[in-house]
C-alpha positions as CSV (number, residue, x, y, z in Angstrom):
1,M,77.5,-62.8,82.2
2,N,76.9,-59.2,83.4
3,T,74.0,-57.4,84.5
4,S,72.9,-55.4,81.2
5,N,72.8,-59.0,79.4
6,I,71.1,-60.4,82.4
7,V,68.8,-58.0,81.9
8,L,67.8,-58.3,77.9
9,V,67.9,-62.1,78.3
10,C,64.9,-61.6,81.1
11,A,62.9,-59.0,78.5
12,L,63.1,-61.5,75.9
13,V,61.6,-64.7,77.9
14,S,59.3,-62.5,79.0
15,G,57.7,-61.1,76.0
16,L,57.9,-64.9,74.5
17,L,55.7,-66.0,77.4
18,C,53.2,-63.3,77.1
19,H,53.0,-63.8,73.5
20,S,51.8,-67.6,73.8
21,D,49.5,-66.6,76.3
22,L,47.9,-64.3,74.2
23,A,47.3,-67.1,71.5
24,K,45.5,-69.4,73.7
25,A,43.7,-66.6,74.6
26,E,39.7,-66.7,72.8
27,D,39.3,-63.7,71.1
28,T,36.4,-61.5,72.1
29,R,36.5,-58.8,70.0
30,T,34.0,-57.0,67.8
31,F,34.3,-55.9,64.3
32,P,31.9,-53.6,62.5
33,P,30.2,-55.5,60.0
34,P,31.5,-54.8,55.5
35,F,30.1,-51.7,54.7
36,G,26.0,-52.6,53.6
37,A,26.2,-56.1,54.7
38,D,22.9,-55.9,56.8
39,S,20.9,-54.5,54.0
40,L,22.1,-57.5,51.5
41,A,21.5,-60.0,54.8
42,E,17.7,-58.7,55.1
43,E,17.0,-57.9,51.5
44,P,17.4,-60.0,47.8
45,I,19.1,-58.4,45.4
46,K,16.7,-56.9,43.0
47,P,17.1,-57.5,38.9
48,T,19.0,-54.4,37.1
49,H,16.5,-55.1,34.0
50,K,13.0,-54.8,33.0
51,K,10.7,-57.4,33.0
52,Y,10.1,-59.2,29.2
53,K,7.0,-59.9,28.5
54,K,5.9,-62.0,25.4
55,V,2.9,-59.2,24.3
56,K,3.4,-55.2,24.2
57,H,0.4,-53.6,22.9
58,L,0.8,-49.9,21.9
59,K,-2.5,-47.3,20.4
60,I,-0.9,-45.4,17.7
61,N,-2.6,-42.4,16.6
62,C,-1.9,-40.9,13.6
63,S,-4.5,-38.4,13.6
64,R,-2.5,-36.4,15.5
65,K,0.6,-36.6,14.2
66,S,0.6,-38.7,10.4
67,T,4.5,-40.0,11.2
68,A,3.9,-41.9,14.3
69,L,3.8,-45.5,13.0
70,K,6.6,-44.8,10.7
71,N,8.5,-43.4,13.8
72,T,7.6,-46.5,15.9
73,L,8.8,-48.9,13.4
74,K,11.8,-47.8,13.1
75,R,12.6,-48.5,17.4
76,K,14.7,-51.5,17.1
77,A,14.6,-52.7,20.4
78,W,11.6,-53.8,21.9
79,S,10.9,-55.6,25.8
80,A,8.5,-58.0,24.4
81,E,8.5,-61.4,22.0
82,K,5.2,-59.3,19.9
83,V,4.8,-55.9,19.7
84,K,0.8,-55.0,18.2
85,L,0.4,-52.0,16.8
86,V,-3.3,-50.4,16.9
87,I,-3.6,-47.7,14.7
88,S,-6.0,-44.9,14.4
89,G,-5.8,-42.1,11.9
90,E,-4.2,-41.9,8.4
91,C,-0.2,-43.4,8.7
92,Q,1.9,-42.0,6.3
93,G,3.8,-44.4,4.3
94,P,6.0,-46.0,2.9
95,L,6.5,-48.4,5.8
96,L,10.0,-50.9,6.6
97,I,9.2,-53.5,9.1
98,D,12.4,-55.8,9.3
99,R,11.4,-57.7,12.8
100,H,9.8,-60.3,13.8
101,G,6.8,-60.2,16.1
102,I,5.4,-57.1,14.6
103,E,1.1,-56.9,14.3
104,I,-0.7,-53.9,13.1
105,T,-4.5,-54.1,12.9
106,N,-7.0,-51.2,13.0
107,D,-8.7,-49.7,15.8
108,A,-12.5,-50.7,16.9
109,D,-14.3,-47.6,14.5
110,R,-12.0,-49.2,11.7
111,S,-10.5,-45.2,11.2
112,G,-6.7,-46.2,10.4
113,S,-5.1,-46.7,7.6
114,I,-1.9,-46.3,5.7
115,K,-1.3,-43.6,2.7
116,V,1.8,-42.7,0.6
117,T,1.2,-39.8,-2.0
118,D,4.4,-39.7,-3.7
119,N,4.9,-42.5,-5.8
120,N,8.8,-41.2,-6.7
121,I,9.5,-42.2,-3.2
122,A,9.2,-46.4,-3.0
123,N,8.3,-48.9,-5.5
124,S,6.1,-50.0,-2.2
125,A,3.8,-48.9,0.4
126,I,4.9,-51.3,3.1
127,V,8.1,-53.4,2.6
128,I,8.4,-56.8,5.3
129,K,12.2,-58.2,5.2
130,S,13.7,-60.5,7.5
131,A,10.5,-60.4,9.4
132,S,7.5,-62.1,11.0
133,V,4.5,-59.8,10.4
134,N,0.3,-59.7,11.1
135,L,-1.2,-57.2,8.6
136,S,-5.2,-56.9,9.7
137,N,-8.4,-54.6,8.5
138,F,-7.1,-51.6,6.9
139,N,-6.7,-50.1,3.5
140,I,-3.7,-49.2,1.9
141,D,-3.7,-46.0,-0.4
142,V,-1.1,-45.7,-2.7
143,P,-0.4,-43.5,-5.7
144,V,-1.1,-45.4,-9.2
145,G,1.7,-47.8,-10.4
146,M,3.1,-48.5,-6.6
147,I,3.1,-52.0,-4.7
148,A,0.5,-52.2,-1.9
149,V,2.8,-54.6,0.0
150,T,6.2,-56.5,-0.9
151,V,7.4,-59.5,1.2
152,K,10.9,-60.3,0.7
153,A,14.2,-62.1,2.1
154,N,12.8,-64.6,4.2
155,S,9.8,-63.1,5.8
156,T,6.4,-64.4,6.7
157,A,3.4,-62.0,6.4
158,N,-0.3,-62.7,7.3
159,F,-2.8,-60.9,5.9
160,D,-6.5,-60.4,6.9
161,H,-9.3,-58.2,5.2
162,I,-6.3,-55.8,4.1
163,T,-7.6,-53.2,1.2
164,T,-6.1,-51.5,-1.4
165,N,-6.7,-49.2,-4.3
166,A,-2.9,-49.8,-5.8
167,K,-3.4,-50.4,-10.0
168,S,-1.2,-50.5,-12.8
169,D,0.2,-46.7,-14.5
170,S,0.8,-48.8,-18.0
171,E,-1.2,-51.7,-19.4
172,T,1.4,-54.3,-18.1
173,A,0.4,-56.9,-15.7
174,F,0.4,-55.5,-12.3
175,S,0.5,-57.2,-8.9
176,Q,-0.8,-55.7,-5.6
177,F,0.5,-57.8,-3.0
178,V,4.2,-59.5,-4.6
179,I,5.2,-62.1,-2.3
180,T,9.2,-63.2,-3.4
181,D,12.6,-64.5,-1.7
182,N,11.6,-67.6,-0.2
183,S,9.0,-65.8,1.9
184,S,6.0,-66.9,2.6
185,S,2.3,-65.6,3.3
186,Y,-1.1,-65.7,4.6
187,F,-4.3,-64.5,3.0
188,A,-8.0,-64.5,4.6
189,N,-10.6,-62.0,3.3
190,L,-9.2,-60.2,0.1
191,S,-10.8,-59.6,-2.0
192,G,-10.6,-58.4,-6.0
193,N,-6.7,-58.4,-5.6
194,Q,-4.0,-59.2,-8.3
195,L,-1.0,-61.0,-6.5
196,M,2.2,-62.4,-7.5
197,I,4.1,-64.7,-5.6
198,A,7.8,-65.5,-7.2
199,G,11.8,-66.5,-6.1
200,G,10.9,-69.8,-4.2
201,S,8.1,-68.3,-1.9
202,F,4.9,-70.4,-0.3
203,S,1.1,-68.2,-0.2
204,D,-1.9,-70.4,1.3
205,F,-5.1,-68.5,0.9
206,T,-7.0,-69.2,3.8
207,V,-10.6,-68.8,3.7
208,G,-13.0,-65.6,2.9
209,N,-11.1,-64.4,0.0
210,D,-12.8,-63.8,-3.8
211,Q,-12.3,-62.8,-7.7
212,L,-8.6,-62.9,-6.9
213,T,-5.7,-62.8,-10.1
214,I,-2.5,-64.2,-9.2
215,N,0.4,-65.4,-10.9
216,I,2.8,-68.1,-9.7
217,T,6.1,-67.9,-10.5
218,D,10.0,-69.4,-10.1
219,T,9.5,-73.0,-8.4
220,S,7.1,-71.3,-5.8
221,T,4.3,-72.5,-4.6
222,A,0.6,-71.7,-3.6
223,R,-2.1,-73.5,-2.4
224,S,-6.1,-72.8,-1.9
225,S,-7.2,-74.6,1.3
226,A,-10.5,-73.6,0.9
227,E,-14.0,-72.6,-0.8
228,N,-12.2,-69.3,-2.3
229,Q,-12.8,-68.2,-5.6
230,F,-10.4,-67.1,-8.2
231,D,-10.7,-65.1,-11.5
232,S,-7.3,-65.8,-12.7
233,V,-4.8,-68.1,-12.1
234,Q,-1.7,-68.6,-13.8
235,V,1.4,-70.8,-13.0
236,S,4.8,-70.9,-14.2
237,G,8.1,-71.1,-14.1
238,N,8.0,-74.8,-12.1
239,G,5.6,-73.6,-10.3
240,Y,3.1,-75.4,-8.3
241,F,-0.9,-74.8,-7.2
242,L,-3.1,-77.0,-5.1
243,A,-6.6,-75.7,-5.3
244,D,-8.5,-77.8,-2.1
245,N,-11.6,-77.9,-0.8
246,R,-14.0,-76.9,-3.7
247,T,-11.9,-73.7,-4.8
248,H,-13.5,-72.3,-7.7
249,I,-11.1,-71.0,-10.5
250,D,-12.7,-69.5,-13.7
251,L,-9.4,-69.3,-16.2
252,L,-6.4,-71.7,-15.2
253,M,-3.4,-71.6,-17.5
254,I,-0.2,-73.4,-16.9
255,W,3.0,-72.4,-18.4
256,S,6.4,-73.5,-18.6
257,K,6.9,-77.3,-16.6
258,A,4.7,-75.8,-14.3
259,A,1.9,-78.3,-12.5
260,V,-1.4,-77.4,-11.1
261,E,-3.8,-80.2,-8.8
262,I,-7.5,-79.2,-8.2
263,N,-8.9,-81.2,-5.3
264,Q,-11.9,-82.4,-3.5
265,E,-14.9,-80.6,-5.5
266,S,-12.8,-78.1,-6.4
267,A,-14.0,-76.6,-10.4
268,V,-11.8,-74.7,-12.8
269,G,-13.5,-73.1,-16.1
270,H,-11.5,-72.2,-19.1
271,L,-8.6,-74.4,-18.8
272,M,-5.2,-73.3,-20.9
273,M,-1.8,-75.2,-20.5
274,G,1.1,-75.8,-22.6
275,G,4.8,-76.6,-22.4
276,Q,5.7,-79.7,-20.4
277,T,2.9,-79.4,-17.8
278,L,0.9,-81.4,-15.9
279,F,-2.7,-80.8,-14.3
280,A,-5.0,-83.3,-12.8
281,A,-8.6,-83.8,-10.7
282,Y,-9.3,-85.5,-7.8
283,K,-11.9,-86.6,-5.9
284,N,-14.7,-85.4,-7.7
285,S,-13.6,-82.0,-9.1
286,T,-14.3,-80.5,-12.2
287,I,-13.5,-79.1,-15.5
288,I,-15.9,-77.2,-17.2
289,G,-14.0,-75.8,-20.2
290,P,-12.9,-74.3,-22.7
291,Y,-9.9,-76.3,-23.2
292,N,-6.4,-74.6,-24.8
293,I,-4.1,-77.3,-24.9
294,W,-0.2,-76.8,-26.6
295,G,2.7,-78.5,-26.7
296,N,3.1,-81.9,-24.6
297,V,1.2,-82.2,-21.3
298,V,-0.3,-84.6,-18.7
299,F,-3.8,-84.2,-18.0
300,E,-5.2,-86.6,-15.5
301,L,-8.9,-87.2,-14.1
302,E,-9.0,-89.5,-11.3
303,H,-12.8,-89.7,-10.0
304,S,-13.8,-86.4,-11.2
305,S,-15.2,-84.8,-14.9
306,A,-14.8,-82.9,-17.6
307,D,-17.4,-81.3,-19.9
308,N,-17.2,-80.0,-22.9
309,W,-14.0,-81.7,-23.4
310,K,-13.0,-82.7,-27.5
311,A,-10.5,-85.2,-28.6
312,I,-7.0,-84.0,-29.1
313,D,-4.1,-85.0,-31.5
314,K,-1.2,-85.2,-29.1
315,P,0.5,-88.4,-29.5
316,H,3.4,-87.7,-27.2
317,S,0.9,-85.9,-23.9
318,I,-0.4,-88.5,-21.5
319,I,-4.2,-87.9,-21.3
320,S,-5.9,-90.5,-19.0
321,G,-8.9,-91.0,-16.4
322,N,-9.7,-93.4,-13.7
323,N,-13.4,-93.7,-13.5
324,A,-13.2,-90.4,-14.9
325,T,-16.7,-89.2,-16.4
326,V,-16.5,-87.2,-19.5
327,N,-19.1,-85.0,-21.5
328,G,-21.2,-87.1,-19.3
329,I,-20.1,-90.5,-19.8
330,H,-18.7,-92.2,-17.1
331,Y,-15.9,-94.5,-18.3
332,P,-14.4,-96.8,-15.2
333,Q,-11.3,-97.6,-14.4
334,W,-8.3,-96.7,-16.4
335,S,-10.6,-96.7,-20.1
336,W,-10.4,-93.1,-20.7
337,S,-7.7,-91.6,-23.0
338,G,-8.9,-88.5,-23.9
339,Q,-12.1,-89.8,-25.7
340,D,-14.7,-87.9,-26.0
341,H,-18.5,-88.9,-27.3
342,S,-17.3,-91.2,-30.2
343,G,-14.9,-93.3,-27.9
344,L,-17.0,-95.9,-26.2
């Protein structure tokens, strides 16, 4: 081996030995932390979204801007499950409410109202569509022929002390409030209003209602669950109405395979029914009369009374009573089958 080769071999051996020593030695070098690592270690990560509230309260001053309520309702995204809108001044309609959790109520001075001046721009001052809404303590001012509120498309609406001047522009039947399309509604403290419940919908008249006129039709259901007073109740088209807990009805009309039951000391004045319909009175309820009965009907008294009753010739009808009192005469058990005074 010549001198140059010996030098090369020594250099290679020396390099390998040095690398081995470095590998065994402890690495004492220090490196700067990653960018921002100090701040990440000292402070927790802050969320970028706003806190989601359960209820958001907003004051809507329509005295300053009449479209303030309408513009607010057009807003679709809210950082709250429910939004309570307290109105003051005259708010311009018509209004569309198409989201859940909206409440519209009056201010402490009851200065708020909703008004529509042109009856050509909408059929209804307020439309509640696929929504859940509470309306309370304000007036709805509309032109002749316009509906005050329409509830549709599986909505739920609560009404408490809502007033309106809505009225028909003709001699035809008219409803100020229309509940339809499988919707639900709850009414408290209404007076002198006309309502329609249609399209498989449901309505409950809770407390403080008087002088109401209601039309229940098209497989819909309604009930009066407290001591309410109705000027007129009409039920038709497989509809059903339960008058409970001392409800009073001046005129009751039952048509077209509909059914009505009164319960718990409730009362009916004039009764009209016909066309395969059912009427039943339970638990000390009363029918005062007169009676107009057509077709084949079911008429039942269960521990209840009927005054001014006259026997009718309806061989295909079912007229019966259990412990019924008719024209002041008590008929024990199921001994009453439609007779009047002469049926003892």
